[in-house]
C-alpha positions in Angstrom: -18.5 -1.9 40.5 -15.0 -0.2 40.6 -13.3 -0.4 44.1 -12.8 2.5 44.5 -8.6 2.4 45.5 -7.7 6.0 45.4 -4.9 6.0 42.8 -5.9 9.0 41.3 -3.2 9.6 39.1 -2.1 8.2 36.6 -4.2 5.1 37.0 -7.1 3.1 35.4 -9.4 1.9 37.6 -9.5 -1.9 37.7 -13.1 -4.1 38.1 -13.8 -6.3 40.9 -15.0 -9.1 38.5 -11.6 -8.5 36.4 -9.6 -8.6 39.3 -11.5 -11.8 40.1 -11.0 -13.2 36.7 -7.3 -12.4 36.9 -6.8 -14.3 40.1 -9.2 -17.6 39.5 -6.2 -19.4 37.8 -3.9 -19.0 41.1 -6.5 -19.7 43.7 -7.4 -23.3 41.7 -3.7 -24.1 41.4 -2.7 -22.7 45.0 0.0 -20.2 46.4 3.2 -21.0 45.7 5.1 -20.0 48.6 8.9 -17.3 47.7 10.9 -16.1 50.2 10.3 -13.1 51.7 13.1 -9.8 51.6 13.0 -8.9 54.8 12.9 -12.7 57.3 15.1 -13.7 54.0 18.5 -14.1 56.6 15.8 -15.0 59.6 17.3 -18.0 60.1 16.7 -20.0 63.8 20.0 -21.9 64.3 21.7 -21.5 67.1 25.5 -21.6 67.2 27.5 -23.6 70.0 28.1 -19.9 73.1 32.3 -19.5 72.4 32.9 -19.5 76.8 34.6 -16.3 75.9 32.2 -14.6 74.1 29.6 -16.2 76.7 31.8 -14.7 79.7 31.7 -10.8 78.5 27.6 -11.7 77.0 26.7 -12.1 80.7 28.6 -9.0 82.0 27.7 -6.8 78.8 24.0 -8.0 79.8 23.7 -6.5 83.4 25.1 -3.3 81.9 22.2 -3.5 79.1 19.7 -4.0 81.7 21.0 -1.1 84.2 20.7 1.0 80.9 17.1 -0.3 80.3 16.2 0.3 83.9 17.9 4.0 83.3 15.1 4.7 80.7 12.3 3.9 81.9 12.1 0.4 81.0 10.3 -1.5 84.7 13.0 -3.3 87.0 10.5 -7.0 86.2 11.0 -6.6 82.3 14.3 -5.6 82.1 15.3 -8.0 84.7 13.5 -10.9 83.2 14.0 -11.0 79.7 17.2 -10.2 79.6 17.7 -13.8 81.7 16.3 -15.4 79.4 18.2 -13.8 76.4 21.2 -16.1 74.9 23.8 -15.6 73.0 23.6 -16.0 69.2 26.5 -17.1 67.4 24.9 -17.2 64.3 23.1 -13.7 64.7 27.0 -12.5 64.4 28.0 -14.5 61.1 24.9 -12.8 59.5 25.7 -9.2 60.5 29.0 -9.6 59.3 28.6 -11.7 56.1 27.8 -10.0 52.9 26.7 -11.4 50.3 28.7 -13.8 48.1 27.4 -12.2 45.0 25.7 -9.3 44.3 22.2 -9.3 42.9 22.1 -8.4 39.4 18.6 -6.0 38.6 16.5 -9.4 36.7 17.3 -12.0 39.6 16.5 -9.9 42.2 13.1 -8.4 40.1 12.0 -11.7 39.4 12.1 -13.2 42.5 10.0 -10.3 44.3 7.5 -10.1 41.7 6.7 -13.4 41.1 3.1 -14.8 39.5 2.5 -16.3 42.4 3.0 -13.0 45.0 0.9 -11.0 41.9 -1.8 -13.1 42.5 -2.0 -13.7 45.9 -1.6 -9.7 46.0 -4.5 -9.4 43.8 -6.7 -12.1 46.0 -5.4 -10.3 49.1 -7.0 -7.0 47.5 -10.7 -8.6 47.6 -10.2 -10.4 50.7 -9.3 -7.2 52.6 -11.3 -4.6 50.0 -12.4 -2.9 53.8 -9.6 -3.2 55.5 -7.9 -1.7 52.7 -10.0 1.2 52.3 -9.8 2.4 55.8 -6.4 2.5 56.1 -6.1 3.7 52.9 -9.0 6.4 53.8 -7.0 7.5 56.4 -3.5 7.8 55.2 -3.8 8.0 51.9 -1.2 5.0 51.0 -3.5 3.0 48.0 -3.9 -0.8 48.7 -2.2 -1.7 46.1 1.2 -0.6 47.9 -0.1 -1.6 51.3 0.0 -5.1 49.5 3.1 -5.0 48.0 5.4 -4.0 51.5 3.5 -6.7 53.1 4.3 -9.3 50.6 7.8 -7.9 50.3 8.8 -8.3 54.1 6.6 -11.1 54.9 4.9 -13.1 52.0 1.9 -12.0 53.3 2.4 -13.0 56.7 3.8 -16.2 55.5 7.3 -15.6 57.2 8.1 -13.4 60.2 11.2 -15.0 61.2 12.1 -17.3 63.6 15.0 -15.7 65.7 14.5 -14.5 69.4 14.1 -10.6 69.1 16.0 -10.3 73.0 18.2 -12.4 71.9 19.4 -11.1 68.5 19.3 -8.0 69.8 20.9 -8.2 73.0 23.7 -10.6 70.8 24.2 -7.3 68.0 24.0 -4.5 71.2 26.9 -7.0 73.1 29.1 -6.7 70.1 31.3 -3.0 69.1 30.0 -2.6 65.4 26.7 -1.3 65.9 26.5 -2.1 69.2 24.8 2.1 69.7 22.2 1.5 67.0 21.4 -1.9 69.1 21.2 -0.4 72.1 18.4 1.4 71.1 16.9 -1.2 69.6 16.7 -3.9 72.5 15.3 -0.9 74.7 12.5 -0.4 72.6 11.9 -4.1 72.0 11.8 -4.3 76.2 9.9 -1.3 75.6 7.4 -3.0 74.0 7.2 -5.9 76.2 6.8 -3.1 78.9 3.1 -2.2 77.5 2.1 -5.2 76.8 2.2 -5.9 73.6 3.6 -9.4 73.5 5.7 -11.5 75.7 9.4 -12.1 75.5 8.1 -15.6 73.6 6.6 -14.8 71.3 8.8 -11.8 70.4 9.9 -13.7 67.0 11.3 -11.8 64.1 14.9 -11.3 61.6 18.3 -12.0 63.1 18.7 -8.3 63.3 15.1 -8.1 64.8 12.3 -6.4 62.6 9.1 -8.0 63.8 5.3 -9.1 63.0 3.7 -8.6 59.1 5.4 -5.5 57.9 9.5 -6.4 59.7 8.6 -3.2 62.0 12.3 -2.2 64.2 11.5 -2.3 67.5 12.8 2.2 67.8 9.9 1.9 64.1 7.0 0.2 66.3 7.3 3.1 68.9 6.7 5.4 67.5 4.0 4.5 64.3 2.6 1.1 65.3 -0.8 1.9 66.3 -3.6 -0.1 67.6 -6.2 -0.6 64.9 -8.3 -3.0 65.5 -9.1 -1.9 69.3 -8.2 -4.9 71.6 -6.1 -2.3 73.6 -2.5 -3.8 71.8 -0.6 -2.5 69.4 -0.4 -6.3 67.9 2.5 -6.3 64.3 2.1 -10.6 64.8 -1.8 -11.2 65.2 -3.8 -8.1 64.3 -3.4 -7.3 60.7 -5.4 -3.9 61.0 -3.2 -3.0 63.4 -0.1 -4.2 61.1 -1.2 -2.0 57.5 -2.6 1.0 59.5 0.9 0.8 61.0 2.5 0.8 57.3 0.5 3.1 56.0 0.5 5.5 59.2 4.8 5.3 59.3 4.7 6.0 55.2 2.0 8.9 56.3 4.4 10.0 58.1 7.8 10.0 55.6 5.6 12.7 53.4 3.9 9.8 51.3 1.7 12.0 48.3 -1.5 10.1 47.6 -2.1 12.4 44.5 0.7 10.6 42.7 2.6 6.9 41.8 6.0 5.9 42.9 7.2 6.3 39.3 7.2 4.7 35.7 8.3 2.5 33.0 10.0 4.9 30.6 11.4 4.9 27.2 14.7 6.4 26.1 15.4 7.5 22.5 18.6 6.4 20.9 21.6 8.4 21.4 20.5 9.3 25.0 22.4 11.1 28.0 23.0 8.4 30.0 24.4 10.5 32.6 21.2 12.0 33.1 21.1 9.3 35.3 22.8 10.9 38.1 20.5 11.3 40.4 19.4 14.9 39.7 15.7 15.5 39.2 13.6 17.0 36.1 10.1 18.4 35.6 8.0 15.8 33.9 8.3 18.3 30.9 12.0 18.6 30.6 12.4 14.7 30.4 9.6 15.1 27.7 11.9 17.8 25.9 14.6 15.2 26.2 12.7 12.6 24.2 11.5 10.5 27.2 7.8 9.0 26.9 5.9 6.5 29.0 6.3 2.4 28.8 4.5 2.2 25.3 6.1 5.4 23.4 3.5 7.7 24.4 4.2 11.4 25.9 4.3 11.8 28.8 1.8 13.2 31.4 1.6 17.4 31.5 2.0 17.4 35.4 3.8 19.2 37.5 5.9 16.4 38.6 9.8 16.0 39.2 11.7 13.0 38.9 15.0 11.4 38.6 15.6 9.1 35.8 17.5 5.2 37.0 18.6 2.7 34.8 18.9 -0.3 37.5 20.8 -2.8 35.1 22.3 0.0 32.7 21.7 1.4 29.2 20.5 -2.1 27.9 17.8 -2.4 30.5 14.9 -1.0 31.8 14.7 3.0 32.5 12.5 3.9 35.4 11.2 7.9 36.2 11.0 7.7 40.1 8.8 10.6 41.6 8.6 11.9 45.2 6.9 8.8 46.8 10.1 6.4 45.2 11.9 8.8 48.1 9.6 7.6 50.5 9.7 3.7 50.3 13.4 4.1 50.5 12.8 5.9 53.9 12.0 2.2 54.6 14.3 0.4 52.6 17.5 2.3 51.0 18.0 0.4 48.2 16.9 1.5 44.8 16.1 -2.1 44.0 13.8 -2.5 46.7 12.1 1.1 45.7 11.1 -0.4 42.4 10.3 -3.8 43.7 7.6 -2.2 45.6 6.3 0.2 43.0 6.1 -2.7 40.0 4.7 -4.8 42.4 1.9 -2.6 43.5 1.4 -1.7 39.7 1.3 -5.0 38.8 -1.6 -5.8 42.1 -3.3 -3.2 40.3 -3.8 -5.0 37.7 -1.0 -3.2 35.4 1.5 -5.1 33.2 5.0 -6.4 33.0 7.8 -4.4 32.3 8.0 -3.5 27.9 11.8 -3.9 29.0 12.4 -6.3 31.3 16.2 -6.7 32.1 18.9 -8.9 30.9 19.0 -11.8 32.7 22.3 -12.6 31.5 24.5 -9.4 33.6 27.1 -10.6 35.3 27.3 -11.5 39.4 29.9 -9.9 40.8 31.6 -10.8 44.2 32.2 -8.2 47.1 36.2 -9.2 46.2 35.2 -7.7 42.3 33.8 -5.1 43.4 36.4 -4.1 45.9 38.8 -4.6 42.7 36.4 -2.0 40.5 37.1 0.4 43.0 40.9 0.0 43.6 41.5 -0.1 39.6 39.3 3.4 39.7 41.2 4.9 42.5 44.6 3.8 40.3 43.0 5.4 37.4 42.2 9.3 39.5 37.8 8.7 39.4 37.6 8.4 43.8 34.9 5.5 44.2 35.5 6.5 47.8 37.3 3.8 50.5 37.0 0.5 48.7 34.7 -1.6 51.1 33.1 -4.1 48.1 29.6 -2.3 47.7 28.0 -0.7 44.7 27.3 2.6 46.2 26.5 5.8 44.4 30.0 7.0 45.0 31.5 4.0 42.8 28.7 4.7 40.3 29.2 7.9 40.1 33.2 7.0 40.0 32.1 4.9 37.1 30.5 7.4 35.3 33.3 9.5 34.8 35.2 6.6 33.9 33.0 5.8 31.0 32.6 9.8 29.7 36.4 10.0 29.7 36.6 7.0 27.5 34.1 7.5 24.8 31.7 4.5 26.7 27.8 4.9 27.4 27.8 6.7 30.5 25.2 4.6 33.1 27.6 4.4 35.9 26.7 0.3 35.7 29.3 -2.0 35.9 28.8 -3.4 32.1 31.3 -6.4 30.6 32.8 -3.8 28.7 33.9 -1.5 31.5 34.4 -4.9 33.6 36.6 -6.2 30.8 39.1 -2.9 30.2 39.4 -2.0 33.9 40.4 -5.7 34.3 37.7 -7.3 36.4 36.8 -11.0 35.9 33.3 -12.0 37.3 33.3 -15.2 39.5 30.7 -16.2 38.2 
């Protein structure tokens, strides 16, 4: 008997017996724990409080207490929780720290969509079939996507983070860089305590305040968390029904379309114009007319869908057509790499195979200084990449693409070896 996963368009149903066979080896060998995406920066170390910062922190906490009370938090909660909040210098270090190297797409994807995580997801698809079917029925989000978010955020509940959320958020709310944002998050966290969802001592999460099985920020919790198990509390730490239903409700609120998938890997014809991979959306019929096929070389489906072409590792790596749900995934995390990882892991959990064109594993890793140098070189040549900030964002990719077009290079917007060599940027590794 086949499970009802509500994947509909473009999905081949996977039998329960086949899923059992797929997971048997992993179940016998045991699951290998891998570091979750959102919790990877959740370090429990507390640095010694610098005297000057500590003095300012106490004054700031008193102000935050008054702001929280003015926002409707009970005086007792505001007083007691903030009295126990500690200044965490480590949180400031993590907020300031940019990764030493930008992670190449192959490294990013392979670490997150691992065999262990795929096998564990397939096991949980069977183990929690009734709950997943209920969430899908109420929200329209297929089971494999719910598992994919859960797997990427906390390795299926394996690691929530060990930082005190009140302390982390108070520390960040008293720092000028993103004071307004984190003040809102802190007040929301106090409101969560006020409603009795969890005690301050048990409220642990990432260094930035993300919490529970699916790593909701406090404001997202307040708006989208639900009590799915009927115990009178919205508990994203200890109740899997609450966590998965909340994830489904959040995705539904952002416009998840249960009719279609996230996107798909595709093949591009020889001499394809990679300048088209600039975010523009075309119908599947228009992409077909340009020679784009599905990953196995067959024609794209005759469906009234618009899609954008994405080449995350440049013209030598895989290509994807991203549908509407891809944008919904990016509403959860504003990273194309993350959105592709969610979609691909969901496909694998549902029984699909690996990529037909895996990303090259020898792509250069660029440091933040490398990217700043690249941005400066582009600016000097008249290609605006915005303020040099060391972040490979849309403006920088657009500038690279313009430079490539002007110099007869493949216009994929990717800083490959040829671009780096011409612009005299030497990768740190």
